[in-house]
C-alpha positions in Angstrom: 57.4 73.4 54.4 58.6 70.5 56.6 56.5 69.1 59.3 59.0 68.3 62.1 57.5 66.3 65.0 60.1 67.6 67.4 61.0 71.3 67.5 64.7 71.7 68.2 65.6 75.1 69.7 69.3 75.9 69.8 71.1 78.2 72.3 71.2 81.9 71.3 71.0 85.3 72.7 67.7 87.1 72.5 67.2 90.9 72.9 63.9 92.1 74.1 62.8 95.5 72.8 60.9 97.5 75.4 58.6 100.2 74.0 55.9 102.6 75.1 52.6 103.6 73.6 49.0 104.3 74.4 47.3 101.0 75.0 44.1 100.6 73.1 43.1 97.3 74.8 41.7 98.1 78.2 44.3 97.6 80.9 47.1 96.5 78.7 50.6 97.8 79.6 53.1 99.1 77.1 56.9 99.0 76.8 59.3 101.2 74.8 61.7 100.3 72.0 64.5 102.3 73.6 66.6 99.7 75.4 67.3 96.0 74.9 67.5 93.2 77.5 69.9 90.4 76.7 68.4 87.0 77.5 70.2 83.7 77.3 68.2 81.1 75.3 68.5 77.8 77.0 68.7 74.7 74.8 65.3 72.9 74.8 64.5 69.7 72.9 61.4 68.5 74.6 58.8 70.5 72.7 56.8 67.9 70.7 54.5 69.0 67.9 51.0 67.7 68.6 49.0 69.7 66.0 49.9 71.8 63.0 48.6 73.2 59.7 51.2 74.2 57.1 48.5 75.2 54.6 50.3 73.3 51.9 47.2 71.7 50.5 44.7 73.0 47.9 42.0 73.9 50.4 41.3 74.6 54.0 41.5 71.3 56.0 38.0 70.7 57.3 39.4 68.0 59.7 41.2 70.9 61.5 39.0 73.9 61.0 35.4 74.9 61.1 34.3 78.1 59.2 31.9 80.0 61.4 28.9 81.8 60.0 28.0 84.8 62.1 26.7 88.3 61.7 26.3 89.2 65.4 29.3 91.6 65.6 30.9 89.4 68.3 29.8 91.7 71.1 32.1 94.3 69.8 29.9 96.1 67.3 32.0 94.7 64.4 30.9 95.5 60.9 31.4 92.1 59.1 29.5 88.9 58.6 31.7 85.8 58.9 30.9 83.4 56.0 32.0 80.0 54.7 32.7 81.4 51.3 36.0 80.7 49.5 36.1 84.4 48.7 36.7 85.1 52.4 39.1 82.2 53.2 41.2 80.1 50.9 44.6 78.4 50.6 47.0 79.4 47.8 50.7 78.6 47.3 51.1 77.4 50.9 49.5 80.4 52.4 46.1 80.7 54.1 44.3 83.9 53.2 41.5 85.3 55.3 40.0 88.2 53.3 37.8 91.1 54.6 36.0 92.8 51.7 32.9 94.9 51.0 29.6 93.0 51.1 27.0 93.1 48.4 24.6 96.0 48.5 21.7 95.4 50.9 23.6 92.8 53.0 23.1 92.6 56.7 26.6 94.0 57.4 28.8 96.2 55.1 31.7 93.7 55.0 32.3 90.0 54.9 35.2 88.0 56.3 36.1 84.7 57.8 36.6 83.1 61.2 38.2 79.6 61.5 37.9 77.6 64.8 39.5 74.4 65.8 37.0 73.4 68.5 36.8 69.6 68.9 39.5 69.4 66.2 42.4 71.0 68.0 41.9 71.5 71.7 44.8 71.5 74.2 45.7 72.4 77.8 49.1 74.1 78.0 51.8 74.2 75.3 53.5 76.4 72.8 51.2 77.9 70.1 52.8 79.5 67.1 51.6 81.4 64.1 53.7 82.8 61.3 51.6 85.5 59.7 51.6 88.8 57.8 48.9 91.0 59.3 46.5 93.3 57.3 46.7 97.1 57.5 44.2 100.0 57.3 41.8 101.8 59.6 39.2 99.4 60.9 41.3 96.2 60.4 41.4 93.8 63.4 43.2 90.5 62.9 43.4 88.1 65.8 44.8 84.6 66.7 43.3 83.6 70.1 42.0 80.8 72.3 38.7 80.1 74.0 37.8 77.3 76.4 36.4 74.1 74.8 34.1 73.5 77.8 33.1 76.5 79.9 33.9 74.8 83.2 33.9 78.1 85.2 30.9 79.8 83.5 30.2 81.8 80.4 32.6 84.3 78.9 34.9 85.5 80.3 34.6 83.5 83.5 36.2 80.5 81.8 39.0 82.7 80.3 40.3 83.9 77.0 43.9 84.0 75.7 44.8 86.4 73.0 48.0 85.3 71.4 48.3 88.1 68.9 46.0 90.9 67.7 46.4 94.3 66.1 44.3 97.2 64.9 44.7 99.8 62.2 48.3 98.9 61.3 50.1 101.6 59.3 47.5 104.2 60.2 49.1 107.3 61.7 48.2 108.5 65.2 47.9 112.1 66.4 51.7 112.3 66.6 52.1 111.2 62.9 53.5 107.7 63.9 52.3 104.7 61.9 50.6 102.1 64.0 53.0 99.2 64.5 51.9 97.5 67.7 50.7 93.9 68.4 48.9 92.9 71.6 48.8 89.9 73.9 46.3 89.7 76.6 44.1 87.7 78.9 40.3 88.0 79.7 39.0 86.6 83.0 37.2 87.3 86.2 33.6 88.1 87.0 30.4 87.9 85.0 30.2 90.4 82.0 30.1 93.4 82.2 32.2 93.3 85.4 34.9 91.3 83.7 38.5 92.4 83.4 41.5 91.9 81.1 45.2 92.6 81.3 48.0 92.5 78.8 50.9 94.2 77.1 51.6 95.6 73.6 54.8 95.4 71.6 56.0 98.0 69.1 57.5 96.2 66.1 60.6 97.7 64.5 59.3 96.4 61.2 55.6 96.9 60.7 53.7 93.6 61.1 51.8 94.4 57.9 55.0 94.5 55.8 56.3 91.0 56.3 55.8 87.7 58.0 56.6 87.3 61.7 56.2 84.4 64.1 53.9 85.2 67.1 53.7 82.7 70.0 52.7 82.0 73.5 54.1 79.4 75.9 51.4 78.4 78.3 52.1 76.4 81.4 50.3 75.9 84.8 50.2 79.3 86.4 52.2 81.3 83.7 51.7 82.4 80.1 54.6 84.0 78.1 54.2 86.0 74.8 56.8 86.1 72.1 57.4 87.7 68.7 60.1 86.2 66.6 61.3 84.5 69.8 61.6 87.8 71.7 59.9 87.3 75.1 57.9 90.6 75.6 55.3 89.8 78.2 54.5 87.4 81.1 51.3 86.9 83.1 50.9 84.7 86.1 48.3 83.5 88.5 47.9 85.5 91.7 50.1 84.6 94.6 48.1 85.0 97.8 49.5 86.1 101.2 47.9 84.3 104.2 48.2 86.0 107.6 49.0 84.2 110.9 45.3 83.3 111.3 45.2 81.5 107.9 43.1 84.2 106.3 43.7 85.4 102.7 45.0 88.9 103.5 46.8 90.2 100.4 48.6 89.4 97.2 52.3 88.9 96.9 51.7 89.1 93.1 48.5 90.4 91.6 47.7 88.3 88.6 44.6 86.6 87.2 41.7 85.2 89.1 38.4 83.4 88.7 35.0 83.5 90.3 32.7 80.6 90.4 30.3 78.7 92.7 32.1 76.5 95.2 31.0 72.9 94.8 30.9 72.2 98.5 29.4 75.4 99.9 27.4 76.5 96.9 28.7 80.0 97.4 30.1 82.3 94.7 33.8 82.3 95.6 36.9 84.1 94.4 39.8 81.9 93.5 43.4 83.0 93.1 44.7 79.8 91.6 45.3 78.2 88.2 41.7 78.8 87.1 40.5 79.6 84.6 43.7 78.9 82.6 43.9 75.2 83.5 41.4 73.7 81.0 41.5 72.7 77.3 41.2 75.7 74.9 40.7 75.7 71.1 42.1 78.1 68.5 40.3 80.9 66.7 41.7 82.8 63.7 39.8 85.7 62.3 39.9 89.1 60.6 37.3 91.6 62.0 36.3 94.9 60.4 35.7 97.8 62.7 34.2 97.4 66.2 34.6 99.3 69.5 38.3 99.1 69.6 39.6 99.9 66.1 37.0 102.5 65.3 37.9 104.5 68.4 41.6 104.8 67.9 44.0 106.2 65.3 42.0 107.8 62.5 38.7 106.6 63.9 36.0 104.7 62.1 36.6 102.5 59.1 38.5 103.5 55.9 36.3 102.0 53.1 39.1 102.5 50.6 41.4 100.3 52.7 39.0 97.4 52.2 37.8 98.1 48.6 40.1 95.5 47.1 40.0 93.2 50.2 42.3 93.2 53.2 44.3 89.9 53.6 45.4 88.2 56.8 48.1 85.8 55.4 49.2 82.7 57.4 52.2 80.5 56.6 51.7 78.0 59.4 50.1 77.4 62.8 51.8 74.8 65.1 51.1 73.5 68.6 53.7 71.8 70.8 53.4 70.2 74.2 56.2 69.9 76.7 57.4 66.4 77.3 59.1 67.5 80.5 55.7 67.5 82.3 52.5 67.1 80.3 50.4 67.7 83.4 51.8 71.2 84.0 53.5 72.1 80.7 56.5 73.3 82.7 60.2 72.8 81.8 60.4 73.8 78.1 60.8 77.6 78.4 62.2 78.8 75.1 63.9 81.8 76.5 63.7 81.4 80.2 61.1 81.5 82.9 58.8 84.5 82.6 59.6 87.9 83.9 59.6 88.5 87.7 59.5 92.3 87.9 56.7 94.7 87.1 59.5 97.1 86.0 60.5 94.5 83.5 57.8 92.8 81.4 55.8 91.0 84.1 52.2 92.3 83.7 50.2 93.0 86.8 46.7 91.5 86.6 43.5 92.8 88.0 42.6 90.2 90.6 40.7 91.6 93.6 43.0 91.9 96.6 41.8 89.9 99.6 41.5 91.9 102.8 41.2 90.3 106.2 38.8 92.7 107.9 38.8 91.2 111.4 41.6 93.4 112.6 41.2 96.3 110.2 42.2 98.8 112.8 44.8 101.5 112.7 47.7 101.5 115.2 49.2 104.6 116.9 52.4 103.4 118.4 53.4 107.0 119.4 51.1 109.9 118.6 51.8 112.7 121.1 51.7 110.3 124.0 52.9 106.8 125.0 51.0 103.7 123.9 51.1 101.5 127.0 51.2 98.4 124.8 54.2 99.7 122.8 56.9 101.1 125.1 60.0 102.9 123.7 63.0 100.7 123.7 66.8 100.8 123.6 67.8 97.3 122.5 71.4 97.1 123.6 73.0 100.4 124.5 71.7 100.7 128.1 70.0 104.0 127.3 66.5 105.1 128.4 64.3 106.8 125.7 62.5 109.7 127.2 59.6 112.0 126.6 60.6 115.5 125.8 58.7 118.6 124.8 58.9 120.0 121.3 57.9 123.7 121.0 55.6 123.0 118.1 54.4 119.4 118.7 54.3 119.0 122.4 55.5 115.6 123.8 57.7 113.6 121.5 59.9 110.5 122.1 63.7 111.1 122.2 66.4 108.5 121.6 70.1 108.7 121.8 73.1 106.4 121.0 76.1 106.1 123.2 79.4 104.4 122.5 77.8 100.9 122.9 76.3 99.8 119.5 72.5 99.7 119.7 69.2 100.1 117.9 66.2 102.0 119.2 62.5 101.9 118.7 59.3 100.5 120.1 58.4 97.0 121.1 55.3 95.0 122.2 56.6 92.0 124.1 55.8 91.1 127.7 59.3 91.4 129.2 59.5 95.1 128.1 56.0 96.3 129.1 56.1 98.1 132.5 52.8 100.1 132.4 50.1 98.2 134.3 47.7 99.1 131.6 49.8 97.6 128.9 49.8 94.2 127.3 51.7 92.6 124.4 49.7 93.4 121.3 51.4 92.3 118.0 49.8 94.2 115.2 48.1 92.6 112.2 48.7 95.0 109.3 47.5 92.6 106.6 44.1 94.4 106.3 46.2 97.5 105.2 47.9 95.8 102.3 45.7 97.4 99.7 46.7 101.0 100.4 48.0 101.2 104.0 51.4 102.3 105.2 53.7 102.8 108.2 54.4 106.5 108.7 56.4 108.5 111.2 58.0 111.9 111.7 61.7 112.1 112.6 63.8 115.1 113.8 67.6 114.6 114.3 68.9 116.8 117.1 72.5 115.6 116.5 74.0 113.4 113.8 76.2 110.5 114.7 80.0 111.2 114.9 80.1 109.1 111.7 78.0 111.4 109.6 78.1 108.9 106.7 76.0 106.4 108.8 72.9 105.2 107.0 69.6 105.5 108.8 67.3 102.5 108.9 63.8 101.4 109.6 63.6 97.8 110.9 60.5 95.8 111.7 60.2 92.3 113.3 57.3 89.9 113.4 56.8 86.7 115.4 54.2 84.2 114.3 52.0 83.4 117.4 51.7 79.7 116.6 55.1 78.7 115.2 57.2 81.4 116.9 59.0 81.8 113.6 60.3 85.4 113.3 60.7 87.5 110.2 62.4 90.9 109.9 63.0 93.6 107.3 65.5 96.4 107.3 65.0 99.3 104.9 67.1 102.5 104.6 65.1 105.6 105.3 65.8 106.8 101.7 63.8 103.8 100.5 60.7 105.5 101.9 58.2 107.2 99.6 59.8 110.5 100.4 63.4 109.1 100.0 64.2 111.1 96.9 63.7 114.3 98.8 66.4 113.5 101.4 69.5 115.5 100.9 72.5 113.2 100.9 70.2 110.2 101.7 70.2 111.1 105.4 67.9 113.2 107.7 68.6 116.9 108.2 69.5 118.2 111.6 66.8 120.2 113.3 64.0 119.5 110.8 61.0 117.3 111.2 60.8 115.0 108.2 58.1 112.4 107.4 58.8 108.9 106.2 56.2 106.6 104.6 56.6 102.9 103.9 53.7 101.0 102.3 52.7 97.8 104.1 52.9 96.0 100.7 56.5 97.1 100.5 57.2 95.6 103.9 55.6 92.3 102.9 57.4 92.2 99.6 60.7 92.6 101.5 59.9 89.4 103.5 58.0 90.5 106.6 55.0 88.6 107.9 52.9 91.7 108.3 50.2 89.9 110.4 52.0 89.9 113.8 54.4 92.9 113.9 55.9 93.3 117.4 59.0 95.5 116.9 59.4 98.8 115.0 62.9 100.5 115.2 64.4 103.6 113.7 68.2 104.1 114.1 71.5 104.9 112.5 73.5 101.9 111.3 74.7 99.5 113.9 78.1 100.5 115.3 78.0 103.8 113.6 75.5 105.7 115.7 77.5 107.0 118.5 76.5 110.6 119.3 73.1 110.5 117.6 70.2 112.2 119.3 66.8 112.1 117.5 63.1 112.4 118.2 60.1 110.4 116.9 56.5 111.5 116.6 53.3 110.3 114.9 54.5 106.7 114.4 51.3 105.0 113.0 50.0 102.3 110.8 47.2 103.9 108.8 45.6 104.3 105.4 45.2 107.4 103.3 42.3 109.7 104.2 39.7 110.3 101.5 40.2 113.9 100.2 37.0 114.7 98.2 37.7 118.4 97.8 40.7 120.4 99.0 41.5 123.4 96.8 40.6 121.3 93.7 38.2 118.7 92.4 38.9 115.0 92.9 38.3 113.4 89.4 37.0 110.3 91.1 34.7 112.3 93.4 33.3 115.1 91.1 30.8 117.7 92.2 27.3 116.7 91.4 23.8 118.2 90.9 21.5 115.3 91.2 18.4 116.7 89.4 18.5 120.4 88.8 20.5 120.5 85.6 23.2 122.9 86.9 26.9 122.4 86.8 28.6 123.0 90.1 31.9 124.9 89.6 35.3 125.5 91.2 35.6 129.1 92.2 39.0 130.5 92.9 38.1 133.9 94.3 37.3 133.1 97.9 39.3 135.4 100.2 39.7 132.9 103.0 39.9 129.6 101.2 41.1 130.2 97.6 39.7 127.6 95.3 36.3 126.2 96.6 33.4 124.2 95.2 30.3 126.3 94.6 26.7 125.0 94.3 23.7 127.1 93.0 20.1 125.9 93.3 17.5 127.0 90.8 13.8 126.5 90.6 14.0 122.7 90.0 14.1 120.6 93.2 17.5 118.9 93.6 20.2 117.8 96.0 23.9 118.5 95.6 27.2 117.3 96.7 29.9 114.8 95.5 29.6 111.4 93.9 31.9 108.5 93.1 30.1 106.3 90.6 31.3 105.3 87.2 28.7 107.2 85.3 29.7 110.5 86.8 33.5 110.5 87.3 35.8 112.6 85.2 37.2 111.2 81.9 40.2 109.0 82.6 39.3 108.5 86.3 37.7 105.5 88.0 35.0 105.4 90.6 36.6 105.1 94.0 34.0 104.3 96.8 35.7 104.7 100.1 36.1 101.9 102.6 36.2 103.6 106.0 35.9 100.4 108.0 39.4 100.7 109.4 38.5 104.1 111.0 34.9 103.5 111.8 35.4 103.9 115.6 37.3 107.2 115.6 37.0 108.6 112.0 34.9 111.5 110.8 33.5 113.1 107.8 34.5 116.8 107.9 34.1 119.8 105.7 34.1 123.6 105.7 31.0 125.4 104.4 30.0 129.0 103.7 26.5 130.0 102.6 26.7 132.9 100.1 23.0 133.3 99.9 20.2 131.5 101.8 17.3 129.8 100.1 14.4 132.1 99.3 12.3 129.9 101.6 13.5 130.9 105.0 12.1 127.7 106.5 14.3 125.4 104.5 16.4 123.0 106.6 20.0 122.4 105.7 20.9 118.7 105.5 23.9 116.4 105.3 23.4 113.0 103.6 25.8 110.1 103.1 25.2 107.0 101.0 27.1 103.7 100.4 26.8 100.6 98.2 24.8 102.5 95.5 22.3 103.9 98.0 21.6 100.6 99.7 22.6 102.3 102.9 22.1 105.9 103.7 21.8 108.4 106.5 20.4 111.9 106.4 20.9 114.3 109.3 20.3 118.0 110.0 23.5 119.9 109.0 23.8 121.5 112.4 24.3 118.1 114.0 27.9 118.3 112.8 28.5 121.8 114.3 27.3 121.8 117.9 23.8 122.7 116.8 24.8 125.9 115.0 22.8 126.7 111.8 24.7 127.8 108.7 25.3 131.6 108.8 25.4 133.7 105.7 28.9 134.8 104.7 30.8 132.8 107.4 32.9 129.7 107.0 31.9 127.0 109.4 33.4 123.5 110.0 31.1 120.5 110.2 32.2 117.1 111.7 30.2 113.9 111.6 31.3 110.8 113.6 31.6 107.6 111.5 30.8 105.7 114.6 27.5 107.5 115.0 26.7 107.0 111.3 27.3 103.3 111.7 25.0 103.2 114.6 22.4 105.0 112.5 22.5 102.2 109.9 25.3 103.2 107.5 27.6 100.5 106.0 30.9 102.5 105.8 32.7 100.0 103.6 31.8 101.5 100.3 30.8 105.2 100.7 30.0 106.7 97.3 27.9 109.8 97.8 28.3 112.9 100.1 25.5 115.5 99.9 25.1 118.9 101.5 21.9 120.8 100.5 18.8 122.6 101.7 15.7 120.4 101.9 14.2 119.1 98.7 11.9 121.5 96.9 12.9 124.4 99.3 16.3 125.3 98.1 15.7 127.8 95.3 18.0 130.7 95.5 20.6 129.0 97.7 24.3 129.6 96.8 26.9 127.9 99.0 30.6 126.9 99.0 32.4 123.7 100.2 36.1 123.2 100.9 38.2 120.6 102.7 35.7 117.8 102.5 37.5 114.7 103.8 37.0 111.4 105.6 39.8 111.3 108.1 41.1 110.1 111.4 41.3 113.4 113.4 44.3 114.3 115.5 42.0 114.3 118.5 38.9 112.2 119.1 35.7 114.1 118.6 33.7 114.8 121.8 
């Protein structure tokens, strides 16, 4: 094997196989081996080899590798001890063998294996890392080639990062569908202190099983981007997060959600989230190991460890490991992309990370531009056609805003700029939608009374935004069939005489190029110059976020029904004459409280806890539900209570149930609606930014015999403010 100091890469075409599969490694994404993407490989001759091991000697080079001795299980419940024995790691005929085999009877762990590390003997920041290897197979096998930080600059694992170049589990073992395991994985670990850390990555299904032959696995790591390859196929890209800053200079969203770090700021001493190069901007060292069992391999495929697969020893075979650095720019590692720059699209092979999305909470308010009545700050507007939008009455909705287009080309909508505001109560009020980037949207209802004479005209939503300091304007124009409901639009245009709803996520608006922090124009119209003859109405034009639906005809897996302490299992009953499917609670002789909870220990399998941030509707929002008492508690003196908690019970409010129903006590056999003002709950001491428990129950120790049903439990912004 020749040790070339410069790696010459010629031009060629590379096909990326995309494949699907169940990811076994946390938040990894998958792709499917069904289509191929042709990628031009640019000529690159500036990769310079700075470290390599061709394993051509008679023994493992101790100037490059240290053999670790460890029986801890590596935090993964692995079943091997790593040793420095030549039986577990040796070189033969130009190949490094790492061997996992049964341990002697009475040993601390049932298997032995080896882990080689290059710390202080091969540590680099950025570069191309290659390994040519044949991976082991069998249930319980877990080979890996990966990187850890030499100096934990940002804190202990995983705050200073981990880069997994290649790993695999249980190769050749069949899954439930009879398919032999053939996937390799590339991933990153980063974020908060364990156990609140995160990881993201992608797997790749090999056409030829990685356990059958040698393949080259590689990453190319540069400042802000890491790319994963197998046999020079680029199959995944991860990047640092790209932060959006609003017009006030506040971090208000992510243009791209990638990795992040959290560490104490040197100047303020505060624990701070960073959406920058960290933690993947420091020197890392290499690790090569073969684990046996552990939390990952033992819980997928055939489960457990197949002792027969290791009886004669499983071998991880390595032909070479090479590290190159890019002479284009040693400080950033940029300029030597083997295939091309990493993927740019989440529908391609760009992996979305798990960085927390910053939210600027200062203006986290909803905006009703038109909601059954005029907003004096946002008058209706005909840009250029000389028309006058007018309030008209709809038989079902009451007042709605009607626009029309004459022969003169125009666009119509709503505007908040001083020259157009005529109501003495109005004032220019550009809207900062950046606090809604996480899950907010612009939504409106449209009814076309008459289509344009040119019925082929495309209908559009257009928004404009003017930065208050620079006066720089941005705008986006999206077809209505680009809305979330677009695929339901017949012929990609609205239907005459029907109210139709259109929803555009705020993130979509920002991705299209709009500065969402100072929106001052919202328009809905048929294409310029093609709208003559159009007459249409607008209602419920709002910026808002989704309400929390805890129970409405079915259980929310992230907010399951809960018996705190009585040992019962609340059930969904589908026999209610008035409401259909409802949640039913039954209290026995053990004191308890009951309701709904969103904490990780209680959510349904496959779901995640979803505490609700109601800050944006704290002024006008409500908690609302319907309740029917089937049978009252045997203790007639028992009071019925409503309790709400947030931030893991750090904040809580408990009120008599009748406070939410004009003082009416629950009546047996009757459905009654209960409404609690968020504003009043805040005044009572509740932090509504992380609501995680909602309880409805007769008072503690007095509820035996109570049977009651709940439906339509929501946290919403009501159509009308509560009195």
